[in-house]
C-alpha positions as CSV (number, residue, x, y, z in Angstrom):
1,M,31.5,-23.6,21.5
2,R,27.7,-23.4,20.9
3,K,26.4,-25.6,18.2
4,L,25.4,-23.9,15.0
5,L,21.8,-24.2,13.8
6,P,21.1,-26.8,11.1
7,L,21.3,-25.5,7.6
8,L,19.0,-26.5,4.8
9,S,20.7,-28.7,2.2
10,S,22.8,-26.7,-0.2
11,N,21.0,-25.7,-3.4
12,P,21.6,-23.2,-6.3
13,H,18.5,-21.2,-5.6
14,G,19.9,-18.9,-2.9
15,G,18.9,-19.1,0.7
16,G,16.0,-21.6,1.3
17,R,14.0,-21.0,-1.8
18,S,12.4,-23.9,-3.6
19,A,13.1,-24.7,-7.3
20,L,9.4,-23.9,-7.9
21,T,9.8,-20.4,-6.6
22,C,12.8,-19.7,-8.8
23,R,11.0,-21.2,-11.8
24,F,7.9,-18.9,-11.6
25,R,9.2,-15.9,-9.7
26,C,12.5,-15.0,-11.4
27,G,12.8,-17.4,-14.3
28,D,15.5,-19.5,-12.7
29,A,17.9,-16.6,-12.4
30,C,20.2,-18.7,-10.1
31,F,20.7,-21.2,-12.9
32,R,21.7,-18.6,-15.4
33,E,25.0,-16.8,-15.9
34,V,25.3,-13.7,-13.6
35,P,24.1,-10.8,-15.9
36,N,26.8,-8.4,-14.6
37,T,30.0,-9.6,-16.3
38,S,31.5,-6.1,-16.4
39,D,35.0,-5.6,-15.0
40,N,34.3,-2.3,-13.3
41,E,35.7,-1.7,-9.9
42,Y,34.0,-3.3,-7.0
43,V,34.5,-2.6,-3.3
44,G,37.4,-5.0,-2.8
45,D,39.3,-3.0,-5.5
46,V,38.4,0.3,-4.1
47,I,39.5,-0.6,-0.6
48,A,43.0,-1.1,-1.7
49,G,43.3,2.5,-2.9
50,A,44.3,5.3,-0.6
51,L,41.4,7.0,1.2
52,S,41.4,10.7,1.6
53,R,41.6,12.0,5.2
54,R,38.5,14.0,4.6
55,S,36.4,10.9,3.6
56,V,37.6,9.0,6.6
57,M,36.8,11.9,9.0
58,R,33.4,12.3,7.5
59,A,32.6,8.6,7.9
60,A,34.0,8.6,11.4
61,A,31.9,11.6,12.3
62,V,28.7,9.9,11.2
63,V,29.6,6.7,13.0
64,T,30.4,8.7,16.2
65,V,26.9,10.3,16.0
66,A,25.4,6.9,15.5
67,S,27.2,5.5,18.5
68,A,26.0,8.3,20.7
69,A,22.5,7.4,19.6
70,G,22.8,3.8,20.6
71,G,25.9,2.1,19.3
72,A,26.3,-0.2,16.3
73,A,23.4,-2.2,14.8
74,V,23.0,-5.8,13.7
75,L,20.6,-8.3,12.2
76,G,20.2,-12.1,12.8
77,A,19.0,-15.2,11.1
78,A,16.2,-17.8,11.5
79,P,17.1,-21.3,12.9
80,A,15.2,-24.5,13.3
81,A,12.5,-24.5,15.9
82,E,14.2,-26.9,18.3
83,A,17.7,-25.5,18.0
84,R,17.9,-23.6,21.4
85,P,16.0,-21.9,24.1
86,Y,14.2,-18.8,22.9
87,P,15.2,-15.4,24.3
88,G,13.0,-12.6,25.4
89,G,9.9,-12.2,27.6
90,K,6.6,-10.6,26.9
91,G,7.5,-7.3,28.6
92,D,11.1,-7.1,27.4
93,G,12.3,-5.0,24.5
94,A,12.5,-1.6,23.0
95,R,9.2,0.3,22.9
96,G,7.2,-1.2,20.0
97,L,9.0,-4.5,20.4
98,R,7.6,-5.6,23.7
99,F,6.1,-8.9,22.8
100,A,7.1,-12.5,23.4
101,P,9.1,-13.5,20.2
102,V,7.7,-16.2,18.0
103,A,10.0,-19.2,18.0
104,P,11.3,-20.3,14.5
105,N,9.0,-23.0,13.3
106,T,7.7,-24.9,10.3
107,A,3.9,-24.8,11.1
108,D,1.6,-24.5,8.1
109,Q,0.0,-21.3,9.5
110,V,0.6,-17.7,10.3
111,T,2.1,-17.9,13.8
112,V,1.9,-14.7,16.0
113,P,2.9,-13.8,19.5
114,A,0.9,-14.7,22.6
115,G,-1.8,-12.2,23.2
116,Y,-2.2,-11.3,19.5
117,A,-5.0,-12.2,17.0
118,Q,-5.0,-12.4,13.3
119,D,-7.4,-12.5,10.3
120,V,-7.2,-12.7,6.5
121,V,-8.1,-9.3,5.0
122,I,-8.4,-10.4,1.4
123,R,-7.4,-13.5,-0.7
124,W,-6.5,-14.0,-4.3
125,G,-9.7,-14.1,-6.3
126,E,-12.0,-12.2,-4.0
127,P,-14.2,-9.8,-6.0
128,I,-13.5,-6.1,-5.6
129,L,-15.1,-4.6,-8.7
130,R,-18.8,-4.3,-9.5
131,G,-20.0,-7.4,-11.3
132,A,-17.1,-9.6,-10.5
133,P,-18.2,-13.1,-9.3
134,A,-17.2,-15.0,-6.2
135,F,-14.0,-17.0,-6.6
136,D,-14.4,-20.5,-7.9
137,A,-11.1,-22.4,-8.5
138,D,-12.7,-24.6,-11.1
139,K,-14.5,-21.9,-13.0
140,Q,-11.8,-19.3,-13.4
141,T,-12.0,-16.9,-16.3
142,A,-10.0,-13.9,-17.4
143,K,-13.0,-11.6,-17.2
144,A,-13.7,-12.7,-13.6
145,Q,-10.0,-12.3,-12.6
146,A,-9.9,-8.8,-14.0
147,G,-12.4,-7.8,-11.3
148,Q,-10.9,-9.9,-8.5
149,F,-8.0,-9.4,-6.2
150,G,-4.8,-10.5,-8.0
151,Y,-2.3,-13.3,-7.3
152,N,0.8,-13.3,-5.2
153,N,0.4,-10.0,-3.3
154,D,3.7,-8.3,-2.4
155,F,4.0,-4.5,-1.6
156,L,1.2,-3.1,0.4
157,S,0.2,0.5,1.2
158,L,-2.6,1.8,3.4
159,L,-3.7,5.4,2.7
160,P,-6.3,7.5,4.6
161,L,-9.7,8.1,3.1
162,R,-11.1,11.5,3.9
163,G,-14.8,11.7,4.6
164,E,-15.3,8.0,5.2
165,P,-14.5,7.3,8.9
166,G,-12.9,4.0,9.7
167,R,-12.0,3.4,6.1
168,Q,-8.6,3.3,4.4
169,V,-7.4,2.6,0.8
170,L,-5.3,-0.6,0.5
171,V,-3.0,-0.8,-2.6
172,A,-1.3,-4.1,-3.4
173,N,1.2,-5.3,-5.9
174,H,0.7,-8.7,-7.6
175,E,4.2,-9.9,-8.5
176,Y,3.8,-13.1,-10.5
177,T,1.6,-16.2,-11.0
178,D,2.2,-19.8,-10.0
179,E,0.2,-21.5,-12.8
180,V,0.9,-25.0,-11.5
181,L,-0.8,-23.9,-8.2
182,M,-3.6,-22.1,-9.9
183,F,-4.9,-24.6,-12.5
184,R,-5.8,-28.2,-12.3
185,G,-3.9,-30.4,-14.8
186,Y,-1.7,-27.5,-15.9
187,D,0.7,-28.4,-18.7
188,A,3.7,-26.1,-18.6
189,E,4.6,-27.0,-22.2
190,N,1.1,-26.3,-23.6
191,P,-0.8,-23.7,-21.6
192,T,-4.2,-22.7,-23.0
193,R,-5.1,-19.2,-24.1
194,E,-7.6,-19.0,-21.2
195,Q,-5.0,-19.9,-18.6
196,V,-2.6,-17.3,-20.1
197,E,-5.3,-14.6,-20.1
198,I,-6.2,-15.4,-16.5
199,A,-2.5,-15.1,-15.6
200,W,-2.4,-11.7,-17.4
201,A,-5.3,-10.5,-15.3
202,A,-3.8,-11.9,-12.1
203,H,-0.7,-9.8,-12.4
204,G,-0.5,-6.0,-11.8
205,L,-2.0,-3.9,-9.0
206,S,-5.2,-3.8,-6.9
207,V,-6.8,-0.9,-5.2
208,V,-9.5,-1.8,-2.6
209,V,-11.1,0.2,0.2
210,V,-11.1,-1.5,3.5
211,Q,-13.3,-1.0,6.6
212,E,-11.8,-1.0,10.1
213,E,-13.5,-2.9,12.9
214,H,-13.5,-0.6,15.9
215,R,-12.8,-3.1,18.6
216,S,-10.0,-5.0,16.9
217,G,-7.4,-4.6,14.1
218,R,-9.6,-6.5,11.6
219,L,-10.0,-5.0,8.1
220,T,-12.8,-6.0,5.7
221,P,-12.8,-5.2,2.0
222,V,-15.6,-2.8,0.8
223,T,-16.5,-4.4,-2.5
224,R,-17.7,-2.3,-5.4
225,H,-16.4,0.9,-3.8
226,P,-15.9,3.5,-6.6
227,L,-12.1,3.7,-5.8
228,N,-11.6,0.0,-6.2
229,R,-9.5,-0.8,-9.2
230,R,-7.6,-3.6,-11.0
231,L,-4.6,-2.9,-13.3
232,H,-3.0,-5.8,-15.1
233,T,-1.1,-7.0,-18.2
234,T,-3.5,-5.5,-20.7
235,S,-4.2,-2.2,-18.9
236,E,-2.8,1.0,-20.3
237,F,0.2,2.8,-18.7
238,E,1.8,6.0,-19.8
239,L,5.6,6.4,-20.3
240,T,6.7,9.7,-19.0
241,G,10.1,11.5,-18.5
242,P,13.2,11.5,-20.6
243,A,12.9,8.1,-22.3
244,A,9.3,8.6,-23.4
245,G,9.0,8.8,-27.1
246,S,12.5,7.5,-27.7
247,D,13.3,5.2,-30.6
248,L,14.3,2.6,-27.9
249,V,10.7,2.2,-26.6
250,R,8.7,2.4,-29.8
251,T,6.9,-0.7,-31.1
252,S,4.6,-1.5,-34.0
253,A,1.6,-1.2,-31.7
254,D,2.9,2.1,-30.2
255,P,4.9,4.0,-32.8
256,E,5.1,7.1,-30.6
257,G,6.6,5.2,-27.6
258,R,4.3,6.6,-25.0
259,T,1.6,4.0,-24.2
260,V,2.5,0.6,-22.7
261,L,0.2,-2.3,-22.1
262,G,0.7,-3.8,-18.7
263,T,3.0,-3.8,-15.7
264,L,4.9,-7.0,-14.8
265,N,6.4,-8.5,-11.7
266,N,5.6,-5.7,-9.4
267,C,7.6,-6.4,-6.2
268,A,8.1,-3.8,-3.4
269,G,7.3,-0.1,-3.8
270,G,6.8,3.0,-1.8
271,T,4.2,5.6,-0.7
272,T,4.9,9.3,-1.6
273,P,4.3,12.3,0.7
274,W,1.9,13.6,-1.9
275,G,-0.4,10.6,-1.7
276,T,0.5,8.4,-4.6
277,T,2.1,4.9,-4.6
278,L,5.2,3.7,-6.4
279,H,5.5,0.1,-7.7
280,G,8.8,-1.5,-8.8
281,E,8.8,-3.7,-11.9
282,E,11.3,-6.4,-11.0
283,N,12.0,-9.7,-12.8
284,F,10.3,-8.6,-16.0
285,N,12.9,-10.4,-18.1
286,Q,11.3,-13.8,-17.6
287,Y,8.2,-13.0,-19.6
288,F,10.1,-12.3,-22.8
289,A,11.3,-14.9,-25.3
290,Y,14.1,-15.1,-27.9
291,G,16.3,-12.3,-26.7
292,S,19.4,-11.7,-28.8
293,S,21.1,-8.4,-28.0
294,A,23.8,-7.7,-25.5
295,T,21.4,-5.5,-23.6
296,D,18.9,-8.4,-23.4
297,K,21.6,-10.5,-21.9
298,R,22.6,-7.8,-19.4
299,Y,19.0,-7.8,-18.2
300,G,18.8,-11.6,-18.0
301,I,16.5,-12.2,-21.0
302,G,17.0,-15.7,-22.3
303,T,17.5,-16.7,-25.9
304,G,14.8,-19.4,-26.0
305,A,11.1,-19.7,-25.2
306,S,9.7,-18.2,-21.9
307,E,8.5,-20.3,-19.0
308,R,4.9,-19.2,-19.4
309,K,4.9,-19.3,-23.2
310,W,3.0,-16.0,-23.5
311,E,4.8,-15.3,-26.8
312,R,2.5,-17.8,-28.4
313,F,-0.5,-15.6,-27.6
314,D,0.8,-12.1,-28.0
315,K,3.7,-11.1,-30.2
316,R,4.9,-8.3,-27.9
317,F,6.5,-11.0,-25.7
318,D,8.4,-12.4,-28.7
319,L,11.5,-10.2,-29.1
320,R,12.2,-11.4,-32.6
321,Q,9.0,-9.6,-33.6
322,E,9.0,-6.7,-31.1
323,P,12.7,-6.2,-29.9
324,N,11.8,-3.0,-28.0
325,E,8.9,-4.4,-26.0
326,A,11.2,-5.4,-23.1
327,H,12.5,-1.9,-22.9
328,R,9.0,-0.9,-21.8
329,Q,9.2,-2.9,-18.6
330,G,11.6,-2.5,-15.7
331,W,10.4,0.9,-14.5
332,V,8.9,2.5,-11.4
333,V,5.1,2.9,-11.8
334,E,3.4,5.8,-10.1
335,L,-0.3,5.3,-9.3
336,D,-2.9,7.8,-8.0
337,P,-5.2,5.6,-5.8
338,Y,-7.6,8.5,-5.3
339,D,-8.4,8.9,-9.0
340,P,-9.8,5.7,-10.5
341,D,-9.9,7.2,-13.9
342,S,-6.2,8.2,-14.0
343,T,-3.6,6.4,-16.2
344,P,-0.7,5.2,-14.1
345,R,2.7,6.5,-15.2
346,K,6.0,4.7,-15.8
347,R,8.6,7.2,-14.6
348,T,11.6,6.7,-16.9
349,A,13.8,9.3,-15.1
350,L,14.2,6.8,-12.3
351,G,16.0,4.4,-14.6
352,R,15.3,0.9,-15.9
353,F,16.4,-2.2,-14.0
354,K,14.9,-4.9,-11.7
355,H,13.3,-2.4,-9.3
356,E,12.7,-4.0,-5.9
357,A,11.4,-0.8,-4.3
358,A,11.2,3.0,-4.5
359,Q,10.8,5.0,-1.3
360,P,10.9,8.8,-1.3
361,R,12.3,11.2,1.3
362,L,12.1,15.0,1.0
363,T,15.1,17.4,1.1
364,A,14.9,20.4,3.4
365,D,13.5,22.5,0.5
366,G,10.9,19.9,-0.4
367,R,12.4,18.0,-3.3
368,P,11.7,14.3,-3.3
369,V,14.7,11.9,-3.3
370,V,13.8,8.3,-4.2
371,Y,16.1,5.4,-3.1
372,M,16.0,2.2,-5.2
373,G,17.6,-1.3,-5.3
374,D,18.3,-3.5,-8.3
375,D,17.5,-7.0,-7.1
376,E,20.2,-9.0,-8.9
377,R,23.5,-10.6,-7.7
378,F,26.3,-8.1,-8.2
379,D,24.0,-5.2,-9.2
380,Y,23.7,-1.7,-7.8
381,F,21.6,0.6,-5.7
382,Y,20.5,4.0,-6.8
383,K,18.8,7.3,-5.9
384,F,16.9,9.9,-7.9
385,V,17.0,13.6,-6.8
386,S,14.1,15.6,-8.2
387,S,14.8,19.2,-9.3
388,K,11.2,20.2,-8.5
389,R,9.7,21.0,-5.1
390,M,6.6,19.3,-3.7
391,M,3.6,21.5,-3.4
392,K,1.8,21.1,-0.1
393,G,-1.9,20.7,0.2
394,S,-4.6,18.6,-1.7
395,S,-5.8,21.2,-4.1
396,R,-6.1,20.3,-7.8
397,K,-3.2,22.5,-8.6
398,A,-1.0,20.8,-6.0
399,R,-2.0,17.3,-7.1
400,E,-1.3,18.1,-10.8
401,H,2.1,19.7,-9.9
402,N,3.1,16.8,-7.7
403,L,2.4,14.3,-10.4
404,T,5.3,15.8,-12.4
405,L,7.9,15.6,-9.6
406,L,9.5,12.3,-10.8
407,D,10.0,13.4,-14.4
408,E,12.8,15.9,-13.8
409,G,16.0,15.5,-11.8
410,T,19.3,13.5,-11.6
411,L,19.7,9.7,-11.4
412,Y,22.7,8.5,-9.4
413,V,24.3,5.1,-8.6
414,A,26.3,4.3,-5.5
415,R,30.0,3.5,-5.1
416,L,31.1,2.3,-1.7
417,T,34.6,2.4,-0.2
418,G,35.6,0.4,2.9
419,D,37.9,1.9,5.5
420,S,39.8,-1.3,6.3
421,P,42.7,-2.8,4.5
422,A,41.7,-5.4,1.9
423,T,43.7,-8.0,3.7
424,E,41.3,-7.8,6.7
425,I,38.3,-8.8,4.5
426,D,38.9,-12.5,4.0
427,G,35.4,-13.6,2.9
428,S,34.6,-15.4,6.1
429,G,32.5,-12.5,7.6
430,R,35.1,-12.0,10.3
431,R,35.0,-8.3,11.3
432,P,38.1,-6.2,10.6
433,V,40.4,-4.9,13.3
434,D,38.3,-1.7,13.9
435,G,35.3,-3.9,14.8
436,E,32.9,-2.9,12.0
437,F,32.3,-3.2,8.3
438,D,32.0,0.5,7.4
439,G,33.3,3.2,5.2
440,S,32.3,6.1,2.9
441,G,30.6,6.4,-0.4
442,V,29.8,8.6,-3.3
443,W,26.7,9.1,-5.5
444,I,27.8,9.0,-9.2
445,P,25.6,11.0,-11.5
446,L,24.3,9.1,-14.5
447,A,22.0,11.5,-16.3
448,T,19.9,14.6,-15.6
449,A,16.4,15.2,-17.0
450,G,15.1,18.7,-17.4
451,P,12.2,20.5,-19.0
452,D,14.2,21.0,-22.2
453,G,15.7,17.5,-22.5
454,A,18.1,15.3,-20.8
455,V,21.9,15.2,-20.4
456,S,24.1,12.1,-20.0
457,H,27.0,12.1,-17.5
458,V,28.2,8.7,-18.8
459,P,30.9,8.8,-21.6
460,G,29.8,7.0,-24.7
461,M,26.1,6.8,-23.7
462,T,23.3,9.2,-24.7
463,A,20.8,10.2,-22.0
464,E,18.1,8.0,-23.5
465,E,20.5,5.1,-23.4
466,V,21.4,5.8,-19.7
467,F,17.7,5.7,-18.7
468,V,16.8,2.7,-20.8
469,F,20.0,0.7,-20.2
470,T,20.7,1.9,-16.6
471,R,22.6,-1.2,-15.7
472,L,25.1,-0.6,-18.4
473,A,25.6,3.0,-17.3
474,G,26.3,1.7,-13.8
475,D,28.9,-0.7,-15.2
476,K,30.6,2.1,-17.1
477,V,31.0,4.4,-14.1
478,G,32.3,1.7,-11.7
479,A,29.3,1.3,-9.3
480,T,29.7,-1.1,-6.4
481,K,28.5,-4.7,-7.1
482,M,26.2,-5.6,-4.2
483,D,24.6,-8.8,-2.8
484,R,21.1,-8.3,-4.2
485,P,20.0,-4.9,-3.1
486,E,16.3,-5.2,-2.5
487,D,14.2,-2.9,-0.4
488,V,15.8,0.5,0.4
489,E,14.0,2.6,3.0
490,P,14.9,5.9,4.7
491,S,14.0,6.2,8.4
492,P,11.3,8.8,8.9
493,R,12.8,9.7,12.3
494,T,16.6,9.8,11.7
495,G,16.9,10.0,7.9
496,R,19.3,7.0,7.9
497,V,18.8,4.9,4.8
498,Y,18.6,1.1,5.2
499,V,19.4,-1.3,2.4
500,A,18.3,-5.0,2.5
501,L,21.0,-7.1,0.8
502,T,19.2,-10.5,0.7
503,N,22.0,-12.9,-0.2
504,N,24.5,-13.9,-3.0
505,S,25.6,-17.5,-3.0
506,N,27.7,-16.6,-6.1
507,R,30.0,-14.1,-4.2
508,G,33.6,-15.4,-4.6
509,K,32.5,-18.4,-6.7
510,G,34.5,-19.1,-9.8
511,T,35.3,-15.9,-11.6
512,N,32.7,-13.8,-9.7
513,P,33.9,-11.0,-7.5
514,G,35.0,-12.0,-4.0
515,A,34.1,-10.5,-0.6
516,D,34.5,-6.8,0.1
517,E,33.7,-4.7,3.1
518,A,30.1,-4.0,2.2
519,N,29.5,-7.6,1.1
520,P,31.9,-9.4,3.5
521,R,31.0,-13.1,3.0
522,N,31.7,-15.4,0.1
523,L,28.9,-17.8,-0.8
524,N,26.6,-15.5,1.1
525,K,23.5,-17.4,2.0
526,H,22.0,-15.2,4.6
527,G,22.4,-11.6,3.5
528,Q,23.0,-8.3,5.5
529,V,21.4,-4.9,6.1
530,L,23.4,-1.8,5.3
531,E,22.9,1.5,7.1
532,L,23.7,4.7,5.2
533,A,24.0,8.3,6.5
534,E,24.0,11.1,3.8
535,H,26.6,13.8,4.4
536,W,25.1,16.5,6.6
537,D,21.9,14.6,6.6
538,D,21.1,16.0,3.2
539,P,19.3,13.5,0.9
540,A,20.6,15.4,-2.1
541,S,24.2,15.1,-1.0
542,D,26.8,13.6,-3.3
543,G,28.5,11.5,-0.5
544,F,27.6,9.3,2.5
545,A,29.0,7.2,5.3
546,W,27.9,3.6,5.6
547,R,28.2,0.6,7.8
548,L,26.6,-2.9,8.1
549,F,23.8,-2.7,10.6
550,L,23.1,-6.5,10.6
551,V,25.0,-9.5,9.2
552,A,22.3,-12.1,9.1
553,G,22.6,-15.8,9.9
554,D,22.8,-18.1,12.9
555,P,23.6,-16.0,16.0
556,N,25.8,-18.8,17.2
557,D,28.0,-18.2,14.1
558,P,30.8,-15.7,14.9
559,A,30.4,-14.2,11.4
560,T,27.0,-12.8,12.3
561,Y,26.5,-9.4,13.8
562,Y,23.5,-7.7,15.4
563,A,24.6,-4.1,15.7
564,G,26.7,-5.1,18.7
565,Y,23.7,-6.3,20.7
566,P,24.2,-9.6,22.6
567,K,23.6,-12.4,20.2
568,E,22.2,-14.8,22.8
569,K,19.2,-12.3,23.1
570,V,18.1,-12.1,19.5
571,S,16.0,-14.0,17.1
572,P,17.9,-15.7,14.2
573,I,17.1,-14.2,10.8
574,S,18.1,-15.1,7.2
575,C,17.6,-13.4,3.9
576,P,16.2,-9.9,4.7
577,D,14.0,-8.6,1.9
578,N,11.2,-6.0,2.5
579,I,11.7,-3.5,5.2
580,A,9.5,-0.9,6.9
581,F,9.4,1.4,10.0
582,D,7.0,1.5,12.9
583,P,5.8,4.6,14.7
584,H,8.6,4.2,17.3
585,G,11.4,4.2,14.7
586,N,12.1,0.5,14.9
587,L,13.0,-1.3,11.6
588,W,10.9,-4.3,10.6
589,L,12.2,-6.8,8.2
590,S,10.4,-9.6,6.2
591,T,12.4,-12.5,4.9
592,D,12.5,-14.4,1.6
593,G,14.2,-17.8,1.5
594,N,15.2,-18.4,5.1
595,A,18.2,-20.7,4.9
596,L,18.2,-21.8,8.5
597,G,15.3,-24.4,8.5
598,S,12.4,-22.2,9.7
599,H,9.7,-20.7,7.6
600,D,10.0,-17.1,6.6
601,G,8.8,-14.4,8.9
602,L,8.6,-10.8,10.1
603,F,11.1,-9.3,12.5
604,G,11.4,-6.0,14.4
605,V,14.8,-4.5,15.4
606,A,15.6,-1.4,17.4
607,T,17.8,1.1,15.5
608,Q,18.5,3.5,18.4
609,G,19.2,3.5,22.1
610,E,20.8,1.0,24.4
611,R,18.8,-1.8,22.7
612,R,20.0,-1.0,19.2
613,G,20.3,-4.3,17.4
614,E,17.8,-6.2,19.5
615,L,16.0,-8.3,16.9
616,K,12.7,-10.1,17.7
617,Q,10.6,-12.3,15.5
618,F,6.9,-11.2,15.3
619,L,5.4,-13.9,13.0
620,T,6.1,-16.7,10.7
621,V,4.2,-17.6,7.5
622,P,2.9,-21.0,6.2
623,K,4.7,-23.7,4.4
624,G,6.3,-22.5,1.1
625,A,5.3,-18.9,1.7
626,E,7.3,-15.6,1.8
627,T,6.6,-12.6,4.0
628,C,6.0,-9.4,2.0
629,G,4.8,-5.9,2.1
630,P,4.9,-5.2,5.9
631,I,2.9,-2.3,7.3
632,I,3.3,-1.5,11.0
633,Q,0.7,0.9,12.4
634,D,0.0,1.8,16.0
635,R,-2.6,-0.9,16.5
636,R,-2.1,-3.2,13.5
637,V,0.5,-5.1,11.5
638,L,-0.2,-6.1,7.9
639,V,1.7,-8.6,5.8
640,A,1.3,-10.1,2.4
641,V,1.6,-13.8,2.6
642,Q,3.0,-14.6,-0.9
643,H,3.1,-18.0,-2.7
644,P,2.0,-20.3,0.2
645,G,2.5,-24.0,-0.8
646,E,5.2,-23.1,-3.3
647,V,7.2,-26.3,-2.7
648,D,8.9,-28.5,-5.2
649,G,6.5,-31.1,-6.5
650,A,3.4,-29.3,-5.4
651,S,0.4,-28.7,-7.6
652,V,-3.4,-28.1,-7.3
653,E,-3.8,-31.8,-7.1
654,K,-1.0,-32.3,-4.6
655,P,-1.0,-29.2,-2.4
656,A,1.9,-28.7,0.0
657,S,-0.1,-26.3,2.2
658,V,-3.7,-26.0,3.3
659,W,-3.5,-22.3,4.1
660,P,-5.6,-20.2,4.4
661,D,-8.9,-22.1,4.1
662,G,-8.1,-25.7,5.2
663,P,-8.0,-29.1,3.6
664,G,-9.8,-29.6,0.3
665,R,-9.5,-25.9,-0.7
666,I,-7.1,-24.4,-3.1
667,V,-4.1,-22.6,-1.6
668,R,-4.4,-18.8,-2.0
669,P,-2.0,-15.9,-1.4
670,A,-3.6,-13.4,0.9
671,V,-3.1,-10.3,3.1
672,V,-3.2,-10.8,6.8
673,A,-3.8,-8.3,9.6
674,V,-2.5,-8.9,13.2
675,W,-3.5,-7.0,16.3
676,R,-3.4,-7.2,20.1
677,K,-6.3,-8.9,21.7
678,D,-6.5,-6.3,24.4
679,G,-6.8,-3.5,21.8
680,R,-3.6,-1.7,22.9
681,D,-0.8,-0.6,20.5
682,I,1.6,-3.1,19.0
683,G,4.6,-3.9,21.1
684,V,4.1,-1.4,24.0
C-alpha cells in the first residue's frame, strides 16, 4: 500500500489555515458554535426515504449523458513536496492543460510551470486615483489609502474597454485587513482612530484600467484613468429590491432604509453578461459587536467586543446602539465599472447570508439565473431566477433596463437526495456500491419579488424576513446542510454547475450532522467539488441531478476521487475554494488552507472527454498566502495572492514572508499575471 502524504498537525481552524487567518478573516468562526443548530432534514435523513422512480431515472439520465461525454470526474489534494514522484510531462494533458505540473512546495514565492513567466500587476497601496501618493508603509493615512489599491485582493474580473486598444478594466474585491501585518507596533486591544480609518479605506472594491504589453502577458495599471475607482467602508451603496425600505434595515442614520455606508468582507463574485460585476459580502458578522438576538447568533455575530474594535469609533458597528446595522451587510453588490459616477447596489432579492460568490447564467429566453454559496459549515447553496429578460446591446436603454434584472424574481435553496442506502455512507469517504456519490435534488422556493411587492413561500415568515434572514428560511424548509459551499460556477460550455465545498472538520463531530452522500466524510479536512445538471439543461428548472466530481485529499488515500481518472496521474489538492473556467472548458480551482503540507495553489482539471478528472497544479503562492480570484484567458492567467505572510506569530516587525518585494520591505497582497514565455496560448 502506498504511503499517505504527511498531514499538517491537527488544528481547529479547518484545513491548513493559521490561527492568524481565522482571527482576521472570519472572526475565529472555527472556535465558535456552529451557527446552524436547526434540526431540519439533511441529506443523511433524506436518503433513508423512498425515492421516486421518476427522480432516479432523471438522475440516471443526466449521469449517462455525462458518462458519454467523458465519464465521472474527480478532484485531488496537495501533498508535501518530497512525498512522491510528480506525474505529467510538458506535452501531456487535455487541451489547455498541457504544461509540466508544478510540484507541491513551500517556497516563499509564486511558482509557475517551466516555460512560463510572471509579474506583479498591482500591489496593496499602489496609487490608482488622481492625487493619491506612492505607498509608504510608515506614512499610511486614510486619505492616501482611499486613493490606493486596497488590501487582501480576492475576486478579480477583467472587462473589455472599447475604444482603447490593449486596455482592460480590472475589478478587484478587498476582503479584509490584517492590521498586525499592516501597522508597526499594532496593539489589538487599543487600535488608534487613524489605524481604524486606514482599515476602513483598505476594504471594499477597486476599479483600475490596465494596459497589456503586446509581446507578453504583462499588465500595467493606468493610474489616474477616469474609470479608476475606490469604494470602501464609508462609500455610499444603495439597497434595492424587496427588503429595501423595510423596518428591518432602517437605522438612525438612514431612517428610510435605502442608503448603506460601506461594503464589508467582499470575497468571490461574478461577471454578468450585461457588463457589470457582482461582489459577495461574506464574513460581515465579525465587524459587529454586542449582538444579542437569535438572528444575530444564526449569522455568527458575537455578544462581546469585535476583533478590530471599530465600534469604539462608529456606533453603527455597536448593535446595542444600531441593532439593524448588521442587516445591511451580507448582500450581493452589483457594480457598473463603466460608470464611475454610479452608486453600487446591494441586491436584496438575492438574499442575505455569507455570500462567497454570485455567478449568472442565462435561460433560453434570456433571464439571468444567479448561483450562490453560503460559506459556513452546515449551510446552504442557493439560486435566484430573475423574472425579467436581459436586453441585448449597449444602448442607454439596455443598460438601464439590465440594471433592474436582479430586483425581481424568485430565490431558491437546494435540497439534495442521495441515491444510495444510508448504510453505504459510513463517513469514511468510501464510495457506495454503485461507485459514485450522486443523486437528485430540488430547488425549494423561498420568496418571490415582483413589481408590486414580494410574496413569501416559507410558512411563518414574511417576504421581508425571508430576504433579510435567509438562513432561517433555509432552516425552515429543510435545505441540505453542506460542507462550506463557497464558489458556485456554471460552465459556459455545458451548463453544468460546479460547487466548491471547501471543508468541514465539524462534520460528524459531537452533535453535529454526520456524513451524507453529498458530504461523505466526517471530520472533512479536504473538501469536495459537486457537479450539478439542471433538469433538461434549464437553469430555471425546479430540479436537478448531482454527483461529486472530485473528493479532495491525498491521491494515495482510497477515500479520494478524481472523476475516475487514474489517481497516480493527478496533482494532490486540498480545500478547493474559488473556481473558474478556461476557454477550453476546463475547470480551474484555487485553494484555501491546504491541509497536506504544501502552499496553496491553482489547479486545472478537465471536465470532459477521456481525460475528465485529470488534475494538474499550475502554480503555488508564497508562505501564508491563499490563491484567489483566478482568471484564465487564452494567453494569460491572473490570480490574487491574498494574505501573504499570514502565519501565527508574524507581524510587521517579524515578517513570515518577504514576498513580493524582498527582505526589508513590508509584505503586500498583490495581483499576479502569468503567461507563456513563447507568447503562445496557455496550456496548448
